[in-house]
N, C-alpha and C positions, 0 to 999 in steps of 0.2 A: 152236683150232677148225680151222685150216688143216691141221694135222697129222692131225687126225681125218679130215678130208675126203680127204686123200691116202691114208691107210690104208684107208679104205673103198673108194676107187677101185682101189687095188692088189688088194684082195681080190676085187673084182668081175672084174677082168681075169684073175686067176689061176683064179678059180672057174669062169668061164663062157667064157673065151677059148681053151680048149685044143682043143675038138672041132670044132665047126662054125665056119668063118671068119665066117659072118654073126653068130653069137653073140659072137665076139670083137669084131667091129665095134660091136655094140650095147653091149657091156660097156664098150668104150673111150669111146663117146659118153656113156654114163651116168656113168662115172667123171669125164669132163671137166666134165660139168654140175655134179657134186657139188663138184669142186675149185673151179670158178668161183664157185658159190653160196657156198661157205665163205669164199672170199676177199672176196666182196661183203659178206657179213654182218660180217666182221672190219672192213672199211672203214667200214661204217655205224656199227658200235659205236665205232670210233675217232672218227668225226665227231661223234657224240652226246657222247662224252666231252670232246672239245675244246670243243664248244658249251657244255656244262655248266660246264666250267672257266672259260671266258670270261665266262659269266653271273655266276658266283660272284665273279669278279674285279671285274666292273662293279658288282655289288651292294655289294661291300666298299668300292669307291671312292666310291659314292654315300653309303654310311653315313659314311664319313670326311668327305666334303664337307658332309653335313647336320650332323654333329657340329661341324665347323668353323664352319658358318654359325650354328648355335645359340649357339656360344660367342661369336662376334662380335656376334650380336644381343643376347645377355645383357650383353656389355660395353657395347654401345651404349645399352641400356635403363638400365643403371646410370649411365652417363654423363649421359643425359637426366634421370634422377631426381635425380642430384646437382646438375645444373644447375638443375632446377626448384626443388629445395630451397634452393639458394643464392639464386635470384631471389626466391622466396617469403620467405625470411628477411630479405633486404635490403629488400624492399618493405614487409613488416610492420613492420620496425624504423623505416622512414620515418614510419609512422603515429604513432609515439611522439615525433616531433620537436617541439620548441617552436616551430618556424617553420611557418607555414601553407602556404607554397609547397612545402616539403618533404613535408608530409603529403598535399597534393594530388598531387604527383608519385608518392608511394607508392600512392595510390588507382588512378591510371592504369597504374602498373606491374602492379598486381594484375589489372587488367582485361585487359591484354595477355596475362598469364600464363594467365588463365582462358579467354580466347578461343582460345588455341593448345593448351590441354590440357583437354579436356572433362571428364576425371575429377577435375579440381581445382576445378570451378566451384562446387559446393556448399560446399567448404571455404573458398574465397575469399569467397563470399557470407556465410558464417558470420563471417569476420573483419570484413567491413564492417558486419555487424549488431552485432558486439561493439563496434566503434568508435562506432556510433550510440547504443548503450546507455550509453556513458560519460557522466558528468555534463557538462552543457553549461556553457560559460564563464559564461553568464548566471546560473547558480546559485551562482557564486563569491561568498561573503559576506565576503571579506577586505577589511575597511574601511581597511587601511593603504595599499592600492594607490591611486595617483592615479586619479581618475575618467577622464580622457582615455585613459590607458593601458588601463584596464579595458574601456572601450568599444571601443578598437581591437582588443583581444584577442577580445572578444565578436563583433565584426563579422567578424574573420578566421575564427574558429571556425565561424561561420554559413556562410561560403563553403565551407569544407571539408565540412561536413555536407551542404550542398546538392549538392556535387559527388558525394558518395557516394550520395545519394538519386537523383540523375539517372542515375548509372551503373546502379543497380539497375533503375530504370524502363526505361531504354533496352534492356536485355537481357531484360526480362520481357514486352516487347511483340513481337508478330509484325509484321515490317516487310518491305520489299522484299528484304532480304538474309536468307535463312533461317539462315545461319551465325551471324548476330548474336543470334538468339533462343536463350535458355538454358531448356530445358524442365524441368518437374518440380522446380522450386526451392521450398525451404521457407525462410520467413523467421522468425527469432526476434528480435522487436523489443520484447519485454516490458520495460516501464519506460523505453523510449527517449524521447528528446526530439526530436521531428520538426517541421520547419519547412516550411510550405506543401507538405506531403507529397502527391505525385501519383502514384498507381498506376493511373490511368484507362487502360482497354483492356489492362491487363496480365493475364497468365495464369500462375497459380502452382499449386503443389500444395496447400500449407497455410501458415498463418501464425499467429503469436502476437503480439498487441499488448496483452497484459494490462498494465494500469497505465501505458500509454504516454501521453505528453502531445503532443497534436497542436496546434501553434501556427499561427495563420493559417488559410488555406483548406485543407481536406483533400478529396482527390478519389480516389474508387474507382469512378467510373461506368464501366460496360461492362467491368469487370474480372470474371474468373472464377477460382474456386478449386475444384480437384478434390478437395481434402481438407478437414478441419475448420479453422475459423478462430475465433479468440477475441479479443474486445475488452473482456473483463471489466475493470472499474475504469478503463477508458481515459477520457481527457478531451479534448474537442474545443473549443478556445477560439474557433474561427471556424466558418464554414459547413462542413458535412460533406455531400458528395455521394456517394450510392451508387445512382444512377439506372441501372437495367438491369444491376445487378451480379448475379452468379449464384453461389449457394452450394449445390451438390448435397449436401454433407454438413452437419454441424452448424455453426451460427453463433451465438456467444454475445456478447451485449451487456449482460450483467448488470451493474448498477450503473454503467454508462457514463454520462458527463455530456456533454450537448451544450449549450454556452453560447449557441449561435445556432441556425440552422436545420439540421434533419436531413432530408435528402431521399432516401427509399428508393423513389421512384416506379418502377413497372415492374420492380422487383427480383424475384428468384426464390429462395426458400428451399426447397430440395428435401427437406430432412429436418427437423431440429429447429432452431428459432430461439427464443432466450431473451432477453427484454428485462426480466427481473425487476429491479426497483429502478432502472431507467434513468430519467434526468431529462433532459427536453428543454425548454430555456428558450425557444427560438424555435419557429417552425412545424415541425410534424412531418408529412411527406408520405409516405404509403404507398399513394397512388393506383395502382390497377392491379397492386399487388404480389401475388405468389403465395406462400402459406405452406403448409408441411406442418403439423407440430405447432408451435404457438407459444404462448408465455406472456408476459404483461405484468404479472405480479403485482407490486404495490407500485411500479409505474412512475408517473411524474408528467409531465403535459404542461401546460406553463404557458400555451401559446397554442393556436392551432387544431391539431387532429389530424385528418388527412384519410386516410380509408380507402376513398374512392369507387372502386367497381369492383374492389376487392380480392377475391381468391379464397382461401378458407381450406379446404384439402383435408383437413387433419387436425384433431385436437382443439384447441380454442382456449380459452385461459384469460386472462380479464381479472379475476383475483381470485376466490378461492373464497368469501370472506366479508369482513366489514369490516376484518379484521386484515391481509388480504393484497391488498385491492382497490387498483387504481390510482386516480389522481385526474386528471380532465380539467378544467382550469381555463378553457380556451377552448372555442370551438365545436368540435363533434365530428361528423364526417361519415362515414357508412357507406352512402352512396347506391349502389344497385345492387351492393352487396357480396354474395358467395355464401359460405355456410357449409355445407360438405358433411357435417361431423360435428358432434358436440355442442359447444356454446359456452356459457361461463359468464361472466356479468358480475356476480358475487356481491359485493354491498356497495359497488359503484362509486359514486363521487360525481361527477356531471356538473354543473359550475358554470355552464355556458352551454348554448346550444341544441344539441340532439342530433338528427341526421337519419338515419333508416334507410329513407328512401323507396326503394321498389322492391328492397329487400334480400330475399334468399331464405335461409331457414333450413331445411335438409333434415332436420336431426336436432334433438335436444333443445336448447332455449335457455332459460337462466335469468337473470333480472334480479332475483332475490330480494335483499332488503335494500338495493337500490340507491336512490339519491336523484337525482331530476331537478329541479334548482333552477330551470331555465328550460324552455322548450318542448321536449317530447319528441315527435318527428314520426315516425310509423310508417305513413305513407300508402302504400297499394298494396303493403304488405309481405306476404310469404308466410312464415308460420310453420307449416310442414307437419307438424311433430311436436309433442310437448308443449311448451307455452310457459308458463314459470313467472314470474309477477310477484308472488310472495308477499312481503308486507311492503314492497313497493316504494312509494316516496313520490314522487308527482307534484305538485310545489309550484306548477307553472304548467300550461300546456295539455298534455293527453294526447290526441294526435291519431292515431287508427287508421283513418281513413276509407278504405274500399275495400280493407282488408287481408283476408287469408285465414288462418284458424286451422284446421289440418288435424286436430288432436286436442284433448286437454284444454287449455283456457286457464284458468290458475289465477291469480286476482287476490285470493286470500284475504288479509285484513288489509292490503290496499293502501290508500293514502291519495290522494285526488284533491283538490287544492287550487285548481284553476283550471278552464279550459274542458276539456270532455270530448267527444270525437267518435268514435263507433263507427258512423257512418253507412255503410250498404251494406257492412258487414263480414260475411264468411261464416264461420260457426262449424260445422265438420263434427262436432266432438266437443262435450262439455259445457263450459260456462263457469261458473266459480264465483266468488263474491265474499264468502264467509263472513268476517265480522269486518272487512269493508272499510268505510271512511268517506269522505264527501265534505264539503268545507267549505261551510257554508251562508251565511256573511256576505259572499259575493261575488256580484255579478251577472254572469253569463256564460252562454254557450250550452252546454248539455249534452245530448248524444244518447247514451243508455245502450244496452248490448246488450239484445236482447229478453228480457223477463222480469225485468229489474232494477228495483227500486224504491228510492227514497231517502226516508228518514224525515225529515219536516219538523216544526217546532213546530206545535202544542203536544204532539206525541207524546213519550213519555218517552225514545225512542231518539236523543236529541240530547245532545251533551255537549261539554265542553272537554277536549281531549287534552293529556297531559303534554308540555311543551316544544314545543307547537305553538300558533301564534297562531290566533285566531278561534274560531268555533263550528262544530261538526261534527255531521253526521247520518249514521246508519248505513245501509248499503246492504243490500238483501235480494234474494235470487234466488227468484222465484216458481216 
């Protein structure tokens, strides 16, 4: 480029510098400018080239450094993973020791490993759950072992299990140290033997306790599960507390056995809850509990069952017929309960007092084929949709004073064996009693709905009913 500039400058001098001296001077100036400009352009090009070369060199150096760092990081990760694997293997091996203190040391070694490696927490929880699912020493039936030694082994194994349970509970609770909490954990304790199990105030994703044996007191109060939970076929040998427990997803207690009290007061079932075939030997408390869809088919309550203030936001099943109906052997309370959708008490047998005072049924309610062997109290109850008491048997008092029936009230083929009170009841729809009967050989107060008449001797519409004591008269609706 400089050569070209010099050539152009020479040509200008030769072409225009021969005649007029002024032209020669201008030609020389122009030629000088061209030469200087050409030199500047060359200098600029060289500077750009040097800069580009330097940048390429720096980029290459950075690539080499990054590659070296990546290789070192990979080596470090492999070293950490090998170390974690070694520690995990050693700690897991300790759980198989015959010595209780070695097993406990293995549990705490796993805890430290999980605390320092977040991606290993669920794996280590799975190991602890697998240990708790192993047969308990108490289940050993080896009769050749001396009793003192067997009892010592049982007591030691109990301490190891309690240590594992406490570790799980500690890291499933939110406390002052956020690092100690292990979020989104899933427990698989199906078939496990658990002693004084306490997950109160814990927060988990999901859990399986199918077939688990809960010995002693069991506590889940104020716990919350973000995923499904199952206690199918579980057995609770002591009191079980689920006060204020939250289940946004499904919760299954089908065929669960509660040998003592089961307390679900103020609990929240956000989706589906199934208690089909469940048995509660002690008091069952569901006071203030909130249900979505819930089913109690074939459940059995040996003592008081309390649903006072409960809220049923989904469909509710207490048996569809006599073959799937639950049994309430103690007093049953639904005072101020709210049913937002249809509810069925088909074929249910209530062996003691039943109280629905101030309850509200917003949708269909059916008590067809149910049996009330003691007083049935529906005072101030609101049955705002169809209410079906077809073939219902009231062996004692049927008290509906001050209640409100919003639509059809069906008492067809019902039997009234004791006191009857429909005083100040509001019927917005029709009320029928086709085929209904009332017992005649008892002296008691009876206030029937407007228009109902009871046949009395010597009219022919009095009779003895099969499998029913006493003498009965037919009810008519004028």
